[in-house]
N, C-alpha and C positions, 0 to 999 in steps of 0.2 A: 512180480508185480507189487508195487508199493501201495500200501493202504494208508489212507489218511484218516486219523482219528479226530473226529470233530470234538472240539472243546469249547466251553462257554468262556469267551475271553472278555466278557463285559466287566468293566471296573466295578468293584464293590465300593459304594460311596458311603461316607459318614457325614452327618450334618455338623455344622460348626459348634452347636451347643454341646453335642456329645463329645466332640474332640476336646472342648474346654473342660468338661466335667471329668474326662479321663485323665487330663493332664494336671489339673489343679484340685479336683475333688470337690465334694460337697462342703468341706470346711471353708473354702473360699467364698461360697455363697453365704455361709454363716457370718463370715467376716464382713461381707458387704452389708448384711442386715445390721451388724453392730455399728459399722460406720454410718449407716443411714440413721440409726437412732441417735448417734452423737451429733450428726448434722442437723437433724430436726430439733434437737435440744438447743444446739448452738444458735439457730435462727429464731428460737422462741416458739416453735409450733407445739412442742411438747415439753413437759417439765419432769425433772427427777429421773430421767432415764439412767444416767450414770451414777446414781446414788448407790451406796453400799446396800441399802435395804432392797432396792429394786433389782439389783444384780443378783442378790441372794434369792429373791422371789423367782427370777428366771431360772436359776440353777435348780431350785427346789421343784419347780414345775417340770423342768426337763428330766429330773431324776425320776419322778413318778411316771411320766410318759415313757421314759427310756426303759424302765423295768418291764413295762408291758410290751414294748416294741422288741426288746431283746429276746423275749420268748416267742412272740408271734412270728418273728423272722424265721424261726425254724420251720414253721408251717409254710410260709411263702417259699423258702428255699426248697422245700419238698415238692413244690409244684401244686400246692392246694390253696393258693391265694391268701386267705386270712381267716381268723376266728372271730365271727360276728357275735359270739356268746360272751365276749369279754365284759360288756357293761353289767350284765346281771351276775356274772361270776364274781366280779368285784363286789357288787352289792350283797349277794348271798353269803359269800365267805366272810365279809365284814360283819353282817348281822349274826352269823353263827358264832364268830369270835366273841362278840359282845355278850351273846346269850350264855356262852360257856365260861365267861369270866367268873361266875359265881363258884366255879370249881377250881379256880386258880389260873394264873396267867399262862403257864406253859401248856396246860390242858386246853385252854382256849386256842392257843396257836396251833397245837397239833390237830384239833378238831377242824379248824378252818382250812388247814393245808390238806387234810384228808378229803374234805368236801370239795375243794378245788380240783384235786387230782382225780376224784371220781367223775367230775364233769368232763375233764380232759380225756379220761379213759373211755367214757361213753362216746364222746365225739370221735376219738381216734378209731375205735372199733367200727362204728357205723360208717365213717368216711373211708377208712383203710380197708376193712374187710368186706363191707357190703357196698362200697363204692358209691355212696350217696354223694350228691352234689355238695361240696364243702360249704358254699355260701348259703344255700337253702337250708341244709341241715343245721348249721350252727345258728342261723337266724331262728329256726324252730326251737332249738335248745334255749336260746335267749328268752323266747316267749314262755317256754315251759318253766324255766327258772323264775321268771317274773311272776308267773301264775302261782307258783309255790310260795313265793314271798308274800303275795297279796292274800293268798288263802290262809296261810299259817299266821302271819303277823298283821293282817288286815290293814296294810299301809301304815302301820304304826311306826313311829321313830323310836329306836331303842337306845337309851343312854347308859353308858358304862356305870356311872355313879348311882344310877337308879336301880340297875339290875343287881348290884352287889354292894355290900358295905366293906368289902375287902379293899382297904385303901392302897395296899401295896400293889395288888393286881391292877387296879385302875391307874395308878401312877406309872407302872411299867408299860401299860397299854398306851397311855398318853405320850410316853417317851419314844415310842416307835417312830413317830414323826418328828418330835421336838428335840430329841437328843442330838447334841452336836459335839463331835470330837474336836478338842482344842477350841471350842466355841465357834467353830467355822464350818466344819464338814458335817452335814446332816447324815443321819443313819440311812435314809433313802438314797442319798447320793453315793455313800459308801457301797451300799448293796448294789446299786446300778453299775458302778465301776467294776465290782467283782463279777457280776453277771455278764457284763460286756466282755471282760477279759476271758472269762471261762467260755462264753459262747464263741468268741473268735477262735480260741484254741481248739474247741471241739469241732467246729466246722472246717477248719483249715489244717489241723494237725493230727487228726485221729481217723482210724478206719471208719468209725461211725459217720463222721463228717463226709468222707468220700462216698459212703453208701447213700447218705441223704442227698448229696449232690447228684449222683447218678439217678436216683429215684426221681428227683425233680426235673432233670434234663432229658432223661430217656427211660421212662418207667419200664417199658417192655424189655429193653436191654438189661436193666437192673434185675428183672425177674429171671432172665435167661442166665445171668451170671451167678445165680444162686442166692441172691439177696432176698431176705424175707421182707418184701415190700410192705405188707400189711403191718408188720411190727414196727418198721421204720416210720411209717406214717403215724401210727398210733402213738409212738414215743414223742413225735414232734408236737402232737396235741397235748400230751401230758406235760411236756416242758413248758408249753405256752400257758397252760392252766396253772402250773406252779408259779411262774413269774407273775401272772395276773393276780393270783392269790396274795403274793407278797405285796404287790401294789395295792390290792384291796385293803389289806391290813393297815398300810401306811395312810391311805386315803380316809379310812374310817377313824384312825387315830387323829388325823388332821381335823376332821369335822366333829370329833367326839360324839358321833351318833351313827348308829347302824340304820340305814335307810335304803329304799329301793332305787333311789336316784343317784347314789354315790358314784356309779361308774359311767354315767351318761356321757357319750361322746368319745370315750377312750378307744373304741373299736376303730372308728374312721380316722381319728388323729394318729393312731399307731400305724395303720396301714399306709397313711399318707407319708409319715416319717420314713417308713421302710422303703417306699417307692422313691421318694426324694433322695434317700441315702444310696440309691443305685442298685437295689435288689429288685430284679424283674419278677413280675407276677407269673411269668412262664416257668419259673423255678430254675434252680441249679446255678444261679449267678448272683454275686453280691457278697457282702461281708457284714458282720456285726459292727465293726468299726465304722463302716459307712452308714449303717442304721443310726448309730449314735450321732453322727453328723447331721443326718436328717432330722433327728429329734431336736437337736440344738437349733436348727433352722426354724422348725415349728415353734419352739419356745420363744425365740427372739421375735418372730413374726407376730405371734399372738400378743406378746407384751407391747410391741409397738402399736398394733391395732387398738389395743385397749387404751393406751395412753392417748391415742388420737381420738378417742371417743367413739370408735366404730362399734356398733351394737353386735350382740351375739349372733343374730340371724345373718347380718351382713358378713361377719367373720366366717360363718359357715359357707356362705356363697363363695367367698374369696378362696378359702381352703379347697372347696370342691373344684373350683376353676383351675387352681394350681395342680390338683391331683389329675384332672383330665388332661391338662397340658403335658405333664411329665409322663404319664402313661402313653399318650399319643406319640411323644418324641421317642420314648423307648421302643415302642412298637415299630415305628418307622425306621429306627436305627437297626433293629434286628433284621428287618426285611432287606434293608439296603446292604447288609452284610451276608445275605444269602441264607438267612434263617427263617424258617416258616412257622416257628413256634411263638411268635410275638403275641 
């Protein structure tokens, strides 16, 4: 007696946008924004888009955001969405670095990095071991850090040249953002490229990257294969905190002031760049190179909106709408491919 095995023969569909993104990538979108800026300048709608100074401004802004996004991508890849404590991690580590400048530049850098890693370790342990909701917990940590800043420093702005008369330490701190190799490549840009290359290699070429991928895409399976899931998740948060601290040092160097507001907006901009760059919030899919492309898209888009005279609140609305659109498209695509983890 022949038995017929029923199979699901429904075609798995992909939408046109996803097909385009898979074939040409996010860098094509960045190119379209670049061409849009050139077109708007050509017809006289905006000015100075293609000037050397403006292009350098775009690259510098991309570098700062890219440093944050390169680390946060590890959290997204692990299936834990994003780190919403980024703004106050930037602010707190920047303030700590300025306070410690009185003991020397390298002591200030070490103190700031240790502070950032401590925040990341706390986030990683609570989310990884105790399975707290990653968004709710990191938002709580964000407010705790903000409370510490306001309690200890009473909303005061802290200036490096006021904290210490060590001219060399202050000069080195200023040069974190202002140093340019060959008078072209800024230190944040160099650091971002190093972090992107290292992150891409770690995610795609190392056993740790494979374990992080399996943790993000199938946590229970990862646990059954012997992976220490808690440690993997915790390490992702530590990596994110480290890169956030590096960005915090550069941002504080740029503004020449340690203040509670220095990191405002970097959490949402980073996760938007990550999603636009093709890394799904479900975890286990995407690349750091794609995240870099998403960061470039955000940088170009922000610059064009600024030159068009679009206000900060309106820019936030536009970025939010784009984020919702991309997340919706990704979710629909995953479901159309037979995946229920969208």
